Structure formats: structure tokens, C-alpha cells
C-alpha positions as CSV (number, residue, x, y, z in Angstrom):
1,M,-5.9,-6.7,27.4
2,S,-3.6,-6.0,24.4
3,E,-4.9,-2.5,24.1
4,E,-2.8,-1.6,27.1
5,F,0.4,-2.4,25.2
6,C,2.3,-0.4,22.6
7,F,2.0,-1.3,18.9
8,E,5.2,-3.3,18.8
9,T,4.1,-5.5,21.6
10,R,0.6,-6.0,20.2
11,L,2.1,-7.4,17.0
12,L,3.1,-10.4,19.1
13,H,0.8,-10.5,22.1
14,N,-2.8,-10.6,20.9
15,K,-5.7,-13.0,20.8
16,H,-3.8,-15.3,18.5
17,K,-0.6,-15.4,20.7
18,W,-1.1,-19.2,21.1
19,D,-3.6,-21.8,20.0
20,P,-6.1,-22.4,22.9
21,H,-6.5,-26.0,22.0
22,T,-2.8,-27.0,21.9
23,G,-0.8,-24.2,23.3
24,A,1.0,-23.9,19.9
25,V,2.6,-20.4,19.5
26,S,2.0,-20.4,15.8
27,V,-1.6,-20.2,14.3
28,P,-2.6,-23.5,13.0
29,I,-3.1,-23.8,9.2
30,H,-6.6,-25.2,8.6
31,H,-6.6,-26.5,5.1
32,A,-10.3,-27.7,5.3
33,S,-12.6,-26.5,2.5
34,T,-15.7,-27.7,4.3
35,Y,-16.9,-28.5,7.8
36,H,-19.1,-31.1,9.3
37,Q,-22.3,-29.7,10.8
38,P,-23.9,-31.0,14.1
39,N,-27.4,-31.4,12.6
40,I,-29.8,-30.0,10.1
41,D,-31.0,-27.2,12.4
42,R,-27.8,-26.1,14.0
43,F,-24.7,-25.2,12.0
44,G,-21.3,-24.6,13.5
45,R,-19.3,-21.4,13.2
46,Y,-17.8,-22.5,9.9
47,D,-19.4,-24.3,7.0
48,Y,-17.4,-23.5,3.8
49,S,-14.0,-21.8,3.7
50,R,-15.0,-19.2,1.2
51,S,-17.3,-17.9,4.0
52,G,-14.9,-18.3,6.8
53,N,-11.8,-20.1,7.8
54,P,-10.0,-20.2,11.2
55,T,-6.6,-19.3,9.8
56,R,-7.8,-16.5,7.6
57,E,-10.0,-15.3,10.4
58,A,-6.9,-15.0,12.7
59,L,-5.3,-12.7,10.2
60,E,-8.5,-10.7,9.7
61,E,-9.0,-10.2,13.5
62,T,-5.3,-9.2,13.9
63,I,-5.3,-6.6,11.3
64,A,-8.6,-5.2,12.5
65,E,-7.2,-4.8,15.9
66,L,-4.0,-3.2,14.7
67,E,-5.8,-0.7,12.5
68,G,-8.4,0.1,15.2
69,G,-11.3,-1.2,13.1
70,T,-14.5,-3.2,13.6
71,R,-13.7,-6.0,11.2
72,G,-11.0,-7.1,8.9
73,F,-11.0,-9.0,5.6
74,A,-8.3,-10.9,3.8
75,F,-8.2,-11.2,0.0
76,A,-6.2,-13.0,-2.6
77,S,-4.4,-9.8,-3.7
78,G,-4.2,-6.1,-3.1
79,M,-6.2,-5.6,-6.2
80,S,-9.0,-8.0,-5.2
81,A,-9.2,-6.1,-1.9
82,I,-9.5,-2.7,-3.8
83,S,-12.0,-4.2,-6.3
84,T,-14.2,-5.7,-3.6
85,A,-14.2,-2.5,-1.7
86,F,-15.3,-0.7,-4.9
87,L,-18.2,-3.1,-5.2
88,L,-19.8,-1.0,-2.4
89,L,-20.6,1.5,-5.2
90,S,-23.6,1.1,-7.6
91,K,-24.5,2.3,-11.1
92,G,-24.6,6.0,-11.2
93,D,-22.3,6.6,-8.3
94,H,-19.2,8.8,-8.5
95,V,-15.8,8.3,-7.0
96,L,-13.3,11.0,-6.5
97,I,-9.7,9.6,-6.5
98,C,-6.2,10.9,-6.0
99,E,-4.5,11.6,-9.4
100,D,-1.2,9.7,-9.0
101,V,-2.9,6.5,-7.7
102,Y,-1.3,3.1,-8.2
103,G,-1.6,1.9,-11.8
104,G,-3.6,-1.1,-11.0
105,T,-6.2,1.0,-9.2
106,Y,-6.2,3.4,-12.2
107,R,-6.9,0.5,-14.5
108,M,-9.7,-0.8,-12.3
109,V,-11.4,2.5,-12.1
110,T,-11.1,3.6,-15.8
111,Q,-11.5,0.2,-17.5
112,V,-13.7,-1.8,-15.2
113,L,-15.9,0.4,-13.0
114,S,-16.7,2.6,-15.9
115,R,-18.3,-0.4,-17.7
116,F,-20.8,-0.6,-14.9
117,G,-21.9,3.0,-15.0
118,I,-19.7,4.2,-12.1
119,E,-18.3,7.6,-12.7
120,Y,-14.9,8.9,-11.6
121,T,-12.7,12.0,-11.4
122,F,-9.0,12.2,-10.6
123,V,-7.9,15.2,-8.6
124,D,-4.8,16.4,-6.7
125,M,-5.9,15.5,-3.2
126,T,-3.1,17.5,-1.7
127,D,-5.3,20.5,-2.7
128,L,-8.4,20.5,-0.5
129,D,-10.1,23.2,-2.5
130,Q,-9.8,21.1,-5.6
131,V,-11.2,18.1,-3.7
132,A,-14.2,20.1,-2.4
133,S,-15.0,21.7,-5.8
134,H,-15.1,18.2,-7.5
135,I,-17.5,16.6,-5.1
136,R,-20.9,16.0,-6.8
137,S,-24.3,15.1,-5.5
138,N,-23.7,11.5,-6.6
139,T,-20.2,11.2,-5.1
140,K,-20.1,8.3,-2.7
141,V,-16.3,7.6,-2.1
142,L,-13.3,9.8,-1.7
143,Y,-10.3,7.4,-2.5
144,V,-7.0,8.4,-0.9
145,E,-3.5,7.0,-1.4
146,T,-1.1,8.6,1.0
147,P,1.8,8.7,0.5
148,S,0.9,8.3,-3.2
149,N,2.6,5.8,-5.5
150,P,5.1,6.7,-7.0
151,L,5.5,10.5,-6.3
152,L,5.0,10.2,-2.5
153,K,2.4,13.0,-2.4
154,I,0.8,13.5,1.1
155,T,-2.9,14.0,1.6
156,D,-4.4,15.3,4.8
157,I,-6.5,12.3,5.8
158,Q,-8.4,14.0,8.5
159,A,-9.3,17.0,6.3
160,V,-10.5,14.8,3.4
161,A,-12.5,12.6,5.8
162,K,-14.3,15.7,7.2
163,L,-15.1,16.8,3.6
164,A,-16.4,13.4,2.9
165,K,-18.6,13.3,6.0
166,A,-20.0,16.7,5.3
167,N,-21.1,15.5,1.9
168,G,-22.4,12.0,2.8
169,C,-19.4,10.2,1.3
170,L,-17.1,7.4,2.5
171,T,-13.4,7.8,2.7
172,F,-11.2,4.9,1.5
173,V,-7.5,5.0,2.3
174,D,-4.8,2.9,0.7
175,N,-2.4,2.4,3.6
176,T,0.1,0.1,1.8
177,L,3.1,2.2,2.1
178,M,2.7,3.1,5.7
179,T,0.9,0.1,7.3
180,P,-0.7,0.5,10.8
181,A,2.9,0.6,12.2
182,L,3.2,4.2,10.9
183,Q,-0.3,5.4,10.0
184,R,-3.8,4.5,11.2
185,P,-6.3,6.2,8.9
186,L,-9.4,5.0,10.8
187,E,-8.2,7.1,13.8
188,L,-8.2,10.1,11.4
189,G,-11.7,9.7,10.2
190,A,-11.5,7.3,7.3
191,D,-14.1,4.6,6.9
192,V,-12.2,1.9,5.0
193,V,-8.4,1.1,5.0
194,I,-6.9,-1.1,2.2
195,H,-3.5,-2.8,2.0
196,S,-1.6,-4.7,-0.5
197,A,-0.3,-7.1,2.2
198,T,2.1,-8.4,-0.4
199,K,4.2,-5.4,0.5
200,F,5.5,-4.4,4.0
201,I,2.9,-6.4,6.0
202,A,4.1,-9.8,4.7
203,G,7.4,-8.3,3.8
204,H,9.4,-11.1,2.3
205,S,8.5,-11.3,-1.4
206,D,6.8,-14.7,-1.0
207,V,3.1,-14.1,-0.8
208,V,0.4,-12.1,-2.7
209,A,-2.4,-10.8,-0.4
210,G,-4.7,-7.9,0.2
211,L,-6.4,-6.6,3.4
212,V,-9.3,-4.4,4.2
213,V,-10.4,-3.0,7.6
214,V,-13.7,-1.3,8.1
215,K,-14.6,1.2,10.8
216,E,-18.4,0.8,11.3
217,P,-20.3,-2.5,12.0
218,A,-23.0,-1.8,9.3
219,L,-20.4,-1.2,6.6
220,A,-18.5,-4.2,7.7
221,E,-21.6,-6.4,7.2
222,Q,-21.9,-5.0,3.6
223,L,-18.3,-5.8,2.9
224,A,-18.6,-9.3,4.5
225,F,-21.5,-10.0,2.1
226,L,-19.4,-8.9,-0.8
227,Q,-16.4,-10.9,0.2
228,N,-18.4,-14.0,0.4
229,A,-20.3,-13.3,-2.8
230,F,-17.3,-12.2,-4.9
231,G,-15.1,-14.9,-3.4
232,A,-11.6,-13.5,-3.9
233,I,-10.5,-14.8,-0.4
234,L,-7.0,-15.4,0.7
235,G,-5.8,-19.0,1.0
236,V,-4.8,-20.4,4.4
237,Q,-1.1,-20.9,3.6
238,D,-0.8,-17.3,2.4
239,A,-2.8,-16.1,5.5
240,W,-0.3,-17.9,7.7
241,L,2.7,-16.3,5.9
242,V,1.2,-12.8,6.3
243,L,0.6,-13.5,10.0
244,R,4.3,-14.5,10.3
245,G,5.4,-11.4,8.5
246,L,3.3,-9.2,10.7
247,K,5.3,-10.2,13.8
248,T,8.5,-8.4,12.5
249,L,6.7,-5.5,10.8
250,S,7.8,-2.9,13.3
251,V,11.5,-3.7,13.4
252,R,11.7,-4.1,9.7
253,L,10.0,-0.8,9.1
254,K,12.2,1.1,11.6
255,Q,15.4,0.0,9.9
256,S,14.1,0.4,6.4
257,T,12.7,3.9,7.2
258,A,16.0,5.0,8.7
259,S,17.9,3.7,5.7
260,A,15.5,5.4,3.3
261,Y,16.1,8.7,4.9
262,E,19.9,8.3,4.5
263,M,19.4,7.3,0.9
264,A,17.1,10.3,0.2
265,K,19.8,12.6,1.7
266,Y,22.5,11.0,-0.4
267,L,20.5,11.2,-3.6
268,Q,19.9,14.9,-3.0
269,K,23.7,15.4,-3.5
270,V,24.0,13.4,-6.7
271,P,24.3,15.7,-9.8
272,E,22.5,13.1,-12.0
273,V,19.4,13.2,-9.8
274,L,17.0,15.9,-10.8
275,E,14.5,15.5,-8.0
276,V,14.1,13.3,-4.9
277,Y,10.6,12.5,-3.6
278,Y,10.6,11.5,0.0
279,P,8.2,12.9,2.7
280,G,10.9,12.6,5.4
281,L,12.8,15.4,3.8
282,P,11.9,18.8,5.4
283,Y,11.6,20.5,2.0
284,H,9.0,18.0,0.8
285,P,5.7,19.9,0.5
286,G,3.8,17.2,2.4
287,Y,6.4,17.0,5.2
288,P,4.3,18.9,7.9
289,I,1.2,16.8,7.3
290,Q,3.2,13.6,7.2
291,M,4.9,14.3,10.5
292,L,1.4,15.1,12.0
293,Q,-0.6,12.1,10.8
294,T,2.1,9.4,10.9
295,D,4.8,7.9,13.0
296,G,7.4,8.1,10.3
297,A,8.1,8.8,6.7
298,G,8.3,5.1,5.5
299,A,10.8,3.2,3.4
300,V,9.8,4.2,-0.1
301,L,11.2,7.0,-2.1
302,S,11.4,8.1,-5.8
303,F,14.0,10.0,-7.8
304,R,14.2,11.4,-11.2
305,L,17.0,11.0,-13.8
306,T,17.0,12.8,-17.1
307,D,15.4,10.2,-19.3
308,G,14.8,6.5,-20.0
309,E,18.3,6.0,-21.4
310,A,19.8,7.2,-18.0
311,V,17.5,4.8,-16.2
312,K,18.6,1.9,-18.4
313,T,22.2,2.6,-17.8
314,F,21.8,3.1,-14.0
315,A,19.6,-0.1,-13.7
316,Q,22.3,-2.1,-15.6
317,H,25.0,-1.2,-13.2
318,V,23.3,-1.2,-9.8
319,Q,23.7,-4.5,-8.1
320,L,22.2,-4.8,-4.6
321,P,18.5,-3.9,-5.2
322,V,16.5,-6.3,-7.3
323,F,15.1,-4.5,-10.3
324,A,11.5,-5.7,-10.1
325,V,7.9,-4.9,-9.6
326,S,6.6,-4.5,-6.0
327,L,8.0,-3.0,-2.8
328,G,8.1,-3.4,0.9
329,A,10.4,-6.4,1.2
330,V,13.4,-7.3,3.2
331,E,15.6,-6.8,0.1
332,S,15.6,-3.4,-1.6
333,I,13.6,-3.2,-4.7
334,L,14.2,-0.7,-7.6
335,S,11.2,-0.2,-9.8
336,Y,10.6,1.6,-13.0
337,P,7.0,3.0,-12.7
338,A,6.6,3.8,-16.4
339,K,7.0,0.2,-17.4
340,M,6.1,-1.6,-14.1
341,S,3.6,-0.2,-11.6
342,H,2.0,2.3,-13.9
343,A,2.3,0.5,-17.3
344,A,-1.5,0.4,-17.4
345,M,-1.6,4.2,-17.4
346,P,-1.3,5.8,-20.9
347,K,1.9,7.7,-21.4
348,A,0.1,11.0,-21.7
349,E,-1.6,10.5,-18.4
350,R,1.6,9.4,-16.7
351,E,3.5,12.4,-17.8
352,K,0.6,14.7,-16.8
353,R,1.1,13.4,-13.3
354,G,4.9,13.7,-13.3
355,I,5.5,9.9,-13.9
356,T,8.1,10.5,-16.5
357,D,10.4,8.0,-18.3
358,G,13.2,9.1,-16.0
359,L,11.5,8.3,-12.7
360,L,12.6,5.4,-10.5
361,R,11.1,4.2,-7.3
362,L,13.2,2.6,-4.5
363,S,11.8,0.5,-1.7
364,V,14.6,0.3,0.9
365,G,15.2,-3.1,2.5
366,L,17.3,-4.3,5.4
367,E,20.8,-4.1,3.8
368,D,23.4,-1.9,5.4
369,V,22.7,1.5,4.1
370,H,26.4,2.3,3.5
371,D,26.5,-0.7,1.1
372,L,23.5,0.6,-0.7
373,I,25.0,4.0,-1.1
374,D,28.3,2.6,-2.4
375,D,26.4,0.4,-4.8
376,F,24.5,3.5,-6.1
377,E,27.6,5.5,-6.3
378,R,29.2,2.9,-8.6
379,A,26.1,2.9,-10.8
380,F,26.1,6.7,-11.0
381,A,29.8,6.6,-11.8
382,A,29.0,4.3,-14.8
383,L,26.3,6.7,-15.8
384,R,28.7,9.6,-15.7
385,K,31.3,7.7,-17.7
386,E,28.7,6.8,-20.4
387,G,27.6,10.4,-20.5
388,S,31.1,11.7,-21.0
389,V,31.7,9.1,-23.8
390,N,28.5,10.2,-25.6
391,I,29.4,13.8,-25.2
392,G,32.8,13.1,-26.6
393,S,31.5,11.2,-29.6
394,T,29.2,14.1,-30.6
395,G,32.1,16.5,-30.5
């Protein structure tokens, strides 16, 4: 029935709109770790909560429906979701991965998968020729993050998925920055969609969670086996928090996206800002693809200052955004990739990808955008003042 409705309506009106046993309009939190069985020959639907729990299952079914997948899986973190998906690979397999991927994913691939004989190559996935030329006979997965973190590069999901299928590979897409509200990779040919649900899906900086949605039933069975075997499942209280956050996902993203666009336009005019990275700006090289494969540009942007000292001064004077790890919350979050999200990446590798010491990432929240701009303007004024003082002292 819910397939007839728009996405915003389906966030609220789905299978878990109310509890069929009590009529409660909030999914019950089942804290049980184990379940009584009728007899030795006939077990019930649930036996042990690592293998299945009604509260977690409500979240898994909801995200699968929103992404248009066969089955969803809820994990203890975004990294446990990514790691479990990577367990679909075996020794001797090769994964092709976008070059400016999230630092935690980079660490997992280079320092963990490599220990188990899984090979990897980082490529610029915005260049389809480069992608095609690096596919090997043992390549099993093309791993896409679009928009990428933190440079907001845009990969053509449909084109990469076609390349993958032509070569017998799976396509994994990290959809954290977009969520199914703005981008649905399975509809574009991807096989597996991954989320750090800590971010926009939960949206309130109060839970750590990961989600995976799979397109084909056979692959879903493989991932269900791995989820149960590896055991990095999401707890029921956290599953409930993610479900609650989902209900307001669309309205939060709409306002945050509109404000991010205004912030990007403002930053373009600031002399101290060397570059602005936001796929909603027409000059962005990925703008045409972003507009084609999504329903918006999202609420995350990055901008570059001259160096780490400029970042330090700016961060000391900005007041409204929290200066912190993470993104996708109701409050704006200003992050420093070189020492936060991509600290696990060696400096040489960061700089090769354009993640310099002057780069800042901004996740725009629900504050009034004019207050954010005024706050940034005061911080830039302080940066200008310090710069003039330093220039004067050297004279």
C-alpha cells in the first residue's frame, strides 16, 4: 500500500506505523536477548537477538523499503556495516575503490582486508576510463562513495554499475551523505547500499549505527549469514532512536540542503576561501550527474583555506557550528578532515587526494542560515585581522 505514496509520506506510513498488538504508534523496544520456544521440534520466529530482534527488524524492513531493496541489515556502526559487507570478499579477490573515500574505509581496506589477502586499488571514479582500465580478472567489487567525503566528488552510479555487471562485479555504494531521501543507488543498478546511520538518518548526534540494503535475495542471504556470524548488530535502544530519526529525515534534509546552498554561495565570495566544494553549485564538475541521479545536492560542503594556521584561527572564532567529528545532525558541524575523518590516511596520501591541511568540511544543520553566515563572517574578520597583524609584524 505504501508504494503508492511519496517518499515523505512513506517515512511515516509504512508497515510499522503502529504496533498490531497494542495500537501503539511507536515501535516497541524489545530488550529480550533470548526467546522461549514452543517445543523441541518447532522454533518460533526469534530465538536469540543476535540472529533477529523485532525492534531491529522494524528498522531493517523500513530502510529496505525506502531504498527499494530486498532486505536491510542494521549494524552497531557505519564501519561495522562496511566491514561486514566487505566480508563478502575472499582471499585473492580485488576491490576497486574511489580514491577520496572516508578515512575509516581507507583504514579498513589498507590495514585489515590486505592482511587477509584481499587486493585493492584506489581510482578516481569520476573518470570512467580509469575505472574500466583498472578492473582485473579477480575484481569482485567496485566501491563507490558519492558524493565523496570530503571533496564531494560525484560518481555516475549507473555507469559504474554497468561496468561492474559487464565484468561480473558487484557495486557497493556508500549513500551516507545523500540517504534514500535524495539518492537511491539500487534503482541505478547498485547491488549493495551502505549507510552510517549515525549521520543524517538518525540525525541528532545521539546514536552510532550502520545500515546495509541489498538488492538481490541470494546476496541478501549471504549478508544475513555474515551478520549473524560476525555479530556486530545494532542494539534495540539504538534501533529505536534511528527509527525515530527517520521520521523527520525529509524535512531536516530539505532545510539543511537549502541552507548548505546559501552557505556555498556565500563562501564563494569570501577572499580567504580558496575553493568551495559543493555539488549544488553549477560550476562543480559533477553538477550535471548529481542533478540527474539525485533529488538534491545535500547538506555537506567543504572549503579550503590557505593552511592549517588559518584553519586554527577560523575554528577558534566560529561559534555556532560544533567543531567535531561526524556530520548529518540537527546542529551544524565543522570538521577538520586532516585530523578527524581522514586522520587514518597518511599525510602524503591525503595531499595526493587534495585533502590538505587547509581543508574544512561543513555539515549544515537547522540553524537560521543568516545566523550561520553572520557567525562565519565574524570568524573570517578575525582571520583577516590576524593576517594583517602578522603582515605588519614582518614589515
